[in-house]
C-alpha positions as CSV (number, residue, x, y, z in Angstrom):
1,X,65.8,67.4,-51.2
2,X,62.9,67.6,-53.8
3,X,60.6,66.5,-51.3
4,X,62.0,68.9,-48.6
5,X,59.7,71.5,-47.4
6,X,60.3,75.4,-47.7
7,X,60.4,75.4,-44.0
8,X,62.9,72.4,-43.7
9,X,65.0,73.9,-46.4
10,X,65.3,77.6,-44.4
11,X,66.2,75.6,-41.3
12,X,69.0,74.1,-43.2
13,X,70.1,77.2,-44.6
14,X,69.8,78.7,-41.1
15,X,72.4,75.8,-40.3
16,X,74.9,76.8,-42.8
17,X,73.8,74.3,-45.6
18,X,74.7,75.9,-48.8
19,X,72.9,72.6,-50.8
20,X,69.6,73.7,-49.1
21,X,70.2,77.5,-50.6
22,X,70.8,76.2,-54.0
23,X,67.8,73.8,-53.9
24,X,65.5,76.8,-52.9
25,X,67.2,79.0,-55.5
26,X,66.4,76.3,-58.2
27,X,62.9,76.1,-56.8
28,X,61.9,79.9,-57.2
29,X,64.2,81.5,-59.3
30,X,62.1,81.1,-62.7
31,X,59.1,82.3,-61.0
32,X,60.7,85.3,-59.2
33,X,62.4,86.2,-62.4
34,X,59.1,85.7,-64.6
35,X,57.1,87.9,-61.9
36,X,59.9,90.6,-62.1
37,X,60.4,90.4,-65.9
38,X,56.5,91.1,-66.2
39,X,56.2,93.6,-63.5
40,X,59.3,95.8,-64.7
41,X,59.1,95.0,-68.3
42,X,63.0,94.9,-68.3
43,X,64.8,91.6,-68.2
44,X,68.1,93.0,-66.7
45,X,66.4,94.6,-64.1
46,X,64.6,91.7,-63.3
47,X,67.7,89.7,-63.1
48,X,68.9,92.1,-60.6
49,X,66.0,92.0,-58.5
50,X,66.1,88.1,-58.3
51,X,69.9,88.1,-57.5
52,X,69.2,91.0,-54.3
53,X,66.3,88.7,-53.4
54,X,68.6,85.8,-53.1
55,X,71.2,87.8,-51.3
56,X,68.6,88.9,-48.8
57,X,67.8,85.2,-48.2
58,X,71.4,84.4,-47.6
59,X,72.0,87.2,-45.5
60,X,68.8,87.9,-43.6
61,X,67.2,84.1,-43.3
62,X,67.6,84.0,-39.6
63,X,65.2,87.0,-39.4
64,X,62.3,85.4,-41.2
65,X,59.5,85.7,-38.7
66,X,57.4,82.7,-40.3
67,X,59.5,80.2,-42.1
68,X,56.4,78.4,-43.5
69,X,55.6,81.4,-45.5
70,X,58.9,81.4,-47.2
71,X,57.4,81.7,-50.7
72,X,55.5,84.9,-49.6
73,X,58.7,86.3,-47.8
74,X,60.6,85.6,-51.3
75,X,57.8,87.1,-53.4
76,X,57.7,90.0,-51.1
77,X,61.4,90.8,-51.2
78,X,61.4,90.6,-55.0
79,X,58.4,93.0,-55.4
80,X,60.0,95.5,-53.1
81,X,63.3,95.2,-55.3
82,X,61.4,95.8,-58.5
83,X,59.3,98.5,-57.0
84,X,62.5,100.6,-55.9
85,X,63.1,99.9,-59.3
86,X,60.3,101.4,-60.9
87,X,60.5,104.2,-58.1
88,X,63.9,105.1,-59.4
89,X,62.7,105.4,-63.0
90,X,59.7,107.8,-62.2
91,X,59.9,111.6,-62.1
92,X,57.5,111.8,-59.2
93,X,54.3,112.4,-61.5
94,X,51.4,110.1,-60.2
95,X,48.6,111.0,-62.4
96,X,44.9,110.3,-62.0
97,X,44.6,108.3,-58.7
98,X,41.5,106.3,-60.2
99,X,43.0,105.3,-63.4
100,X,44.3,101.7,-63.6
101,X,46.5,102.6,-66.7
102,X,50.2,104.2,-66.5
103,X,50.5,105.1,-70.3
104,X,47.5,104.4,-72.5
105,X,48.5,105.5,-76.2
106,X,45.8,104.5,-78.9
107,X,48.7,104.2,-81.5
108,X,50.7,101.9,-79.5
109,X,47.4,99.6,-79.1
110,X,46.8,99.9,-82.7
111,X,50.3,98.9,-83.8
112,X,50.4,95.6,-81.9
113,X,48.8,93.0,-84.7
114,X,50.4,89.8,-82.4
115,X,47.8,88.9,-79.7
116,X,50.5,87.7,-77.2
117,X,52.5,91.2,-77.8
118,X,49.2,93.1,-77.4
119,X,48.2,91.0,-74.1
120,X,51.5,91.7,-72.5
121,X,51.5,95.4,-73.7
122,X,48.3,95.7,-72.0
123,X,49.6,94.3,-68.9
124,X,52.8,96.5,-68.8
125,X,50.7,99.7,-69.1
126,X,48.5,98.8,-65.7
127,X,49.7,100.7,-63.0
128,X,52.1,98.8,-60.8
129,X,49.6,98.1,-58.0
130,X,47.2,96.4,-60.5
131,X,49.8,94.5,-62.7
132,X,51.5,92.7,-59.6
133,X,48.1,91.5,-58.3
134,X,47.5,90.0,-61.8
135,X,51.0,88.5,-62.3
136,X,50.8,87.1,-58.7
137,X,47.5,85.5,-59.1
138,X,47.4,84.6,-62.8
139,X,50.9,83.6,-63.7
140,X,52.1,82.7,-60.5
141,X,49.3,81.2,-58.9
142,X,49.6,82.6,-55.4
143,X,46.3,82.6,-53.3
144,X,44.5,86.0,-52.0
145,X,46.1,85.6,-48.5
146,X,49.6,84.8,-50.2
147,X,49.1,88.1,-52.5
148,X,48.0,90.0,-49.4
149,X,51.1,89.0,-47.5
150,X,53.4,90.0,-50.6
151,X,51.9,93.3,-51.0
152,X,51.1,94.2,-47.4
153,X,47.5,94.7,-47.9
154,X,44.3,93.2,-46.8
155,X,42.8,90.2,-48.8
156,X,39.8,92.2,-49.6
157,X,41.9,94.8,-51.0
158,X,43.8,92.4,-53.0
159,X,40.4,90.8,-54.3
160,X,39.1,94.4,-55.3
161,X,42.2,95.4,-57.2
162,X,42.3,92.2,-58.9
163,X,38.8,92.8,-60.1
164,X,39.4,96.3,-61.1
165,X,42.5,94.9,-62.9
166,X,40.8,92.2,-65.0
167,X,37.7,94.5,-65.8
168,X,40.1,97.1,-67.1
169,X,42.4,94.2,-69.1
170,X,39.1,92.5,-70.6
171,X,37.8,96.1,-71.6
172,X,40.9,97.0,-73.3
173,X,41.0,93.2,-75.0
174,X,37.5,93.4,-75.9
175,X,38.1,96.4,-78.4
176,X,40.9,94.4,-79.8
177,X,38.8,91.2,-80.1
178,X,35.7,93.4,-81.9
179,X,38.4,95.0,-84.3
180,X,39.7,91.5,-85.3
181,X,36.1,90.0,-86.0
182,X,35.1,93.2,-87.9
183,X,38.0,92.6,-90.1
184,X,37.2,89.0,-91.1
């Protein structure tokens, strides 16, 4: 079944083929988990979101309007599950709508000596709407059109948010790179 398309696998799932479901699960579980884990910053919540995503696939496969866009559908459902988790955590404070950072603390930035951990930390402090486009584009390799489908936005809005998020990350990381160069 390795060369079977997503569309064909979905058709088989709709016919009751459990093997096709297993194949789709194997094909997408890691990518969906990685996306949710980075978006949520919580491995258990990411596992829950992926589980819910595949539960919805098993119960709602017949309602998928565009079988050829199954990958986008899966990421959309996973995103929605993750966003529901995030909304449940928040106390309702939205902050500055123009800022791309959720919680910027200079002390926490200074404490992260490991570059990989610092980059992950910077990503985790981006507001969700910026973090998700970076993750979907840079880590999951989705096209602008696929990201737009997942987020429910236009491709131009996705490009704009991606540009703003990249610029914010570059600015944040530039300070660290400059400090490291000065220390050497």
